[in-house]
C-alpha positions in Angstrom: 0.0 0.0 0.0 1.3 3.3 -0.9 1.7 6.1 1.5 -0.9 8.3 -0.3 -3.4 5.3 -0.3 -2.7 4.8 3.3 -3.2 8.2 4.2 -6.5 8.5 2.2 -7.9 5.3 4.0 -7.0 6.8 7.6 -7.9 10.4 6.6 -11.7 10.4 7.6 -10.9 8.8 11.1 -8.2 11.2 11.6 -10.2 14.3 10.7 -12.9 13.1 13.2 -10.3 12.7 15.8 -8.7 15.9 15.4 -12.1 17.7 15.3 -12.8 16.0 18.6 -9.5 16.6 20.0 -9.5 20.5 19.0 -12.9 20.9 20.5 -12.2 19.1 23.8 -8.7 20.8 24.2 -10.2 24.1 23.3 -13.1 23.5 25.9 -15.5 23.4 23.0 -18.4 21.0 22.4 -18.4 18.1 20.0 -20.1 18.1 16.8 -23.8 16.7 17.1 -23.0 13.9 14.9 -19.7 12.6 16.5 -18.9 9.0 16.8 -15.8 7.5 18.5 -13.7 5.4 16.4 -14.8 1.6 17.4 -11.3 0.4 17.2 -10.5 2.6 20.3 -12.3 0.2 22.5 -9.7 -2.5 21.9 -6.7 -0.3 21.5 -3.6 -0.8 23.4 -1.8 2.1 25.4 0.7 1.9 22.4 -2.0 2.4 20.0 -3.4 5.2 21.9 0.1 7.0 22.3 0.5 6.7 18.4 -3.0 8.3 18.0 -2.2 11.1 20.4 1.2 11.7 18.5 -0.3 11.7 15.1 -3.1 14.1 16.3 -0.5 16.4 17.6 1.7 16.5 14.5 -1.5 17.6 12.4 -3.0 19.9 15.0 0.4 21.6 15.6 1.3 21.7 11.9 -2.0 23.7 11.4 -1.4 26.0 14.2 2.2 26.8 13.8 1.9 26.5 9.8 4.8 24.1 9.8 5.4 20.5 8.3 4.3 17.6 10.5 7.8 16.0 10.2 9.2 19.1 12.0 7.1 18.5 15.0 7.8 14.9 15.4 10.1 15.1 18.4 7.8 17.6 20.3 4.8 15.7 19.6 6.4 12.3 20.6 7.2 14.1 24.1 3.5 15.1 24.2 2.1 11.5 23.6 4.4 9.8 26.0 3.8 12.4 28.6 0.4 12.3 28.2 -0.2 8.6 28.2 2.1 8.1 31.2 0.1 10.5 33.1 -3.3 8.9 32.4 -4.8 6.8 35.0 -6.7 3.5 34.2 -10.0 5.2 34.5 -9.0 8.1 32.2 -7.8 5.6 29.4 -11.1 3.7 29.7 -13.1 7.1 29.4 -10.8 7.9 26.2 -11.5 4.4 24.8 -15.2 4.8 25.2 -15.6 8.3 24.1 -12.6 9.2 22.0 -12.1 12.4 23.8 -10.4 13.3 27.0 -12.4 13.5 30.2 -12.1 16.8 32.3 -8.9 15.3 34.3 -7.3 13.9 31.4 -7.9 17.1 29.7 -5.9 19.0 32.4 -3.0 16.5 32.1 -2.9 16.7 28.3 -2.8 20.5 28.3 0.2 20.2 30.8 2.0 17.9 28.5 1.6 20.2 25.7 3.2 23.1 27.9 5.8 20.8 29.0 6.8 19.9 25.5 6.7 23.5 24.3 3.7 23.1 22.0 0.8 25.7 21.2 -2.5 24.9 22.9 -5.4 24.6 20.4 -7.9 27.5 20.4 
């Protein structure tokens, strides 16, 4: 599978996750038709961390108007700090809803700050 084909197959799920992450991190509400990715229910911590990193790269590239590859190190920092800080109930809530609950949101914002990334508006 080519890279562009892989991107096109993942793009719809990624855009929904990105919109949800932006809404939650920014304190907004989710779109009325939002449905969490069913694959999250069985996702490992490593899968979730990878999802955090990809979402961070896309969001930060948009905010900073930079290429995603230039943000790999800092978004890796964010993803690992976030997943390490979440307790089992916060991870379970994320698996069920696809978004951070209030306590996880605070931890994720702290990870953004620690890794010198911009907070989404």
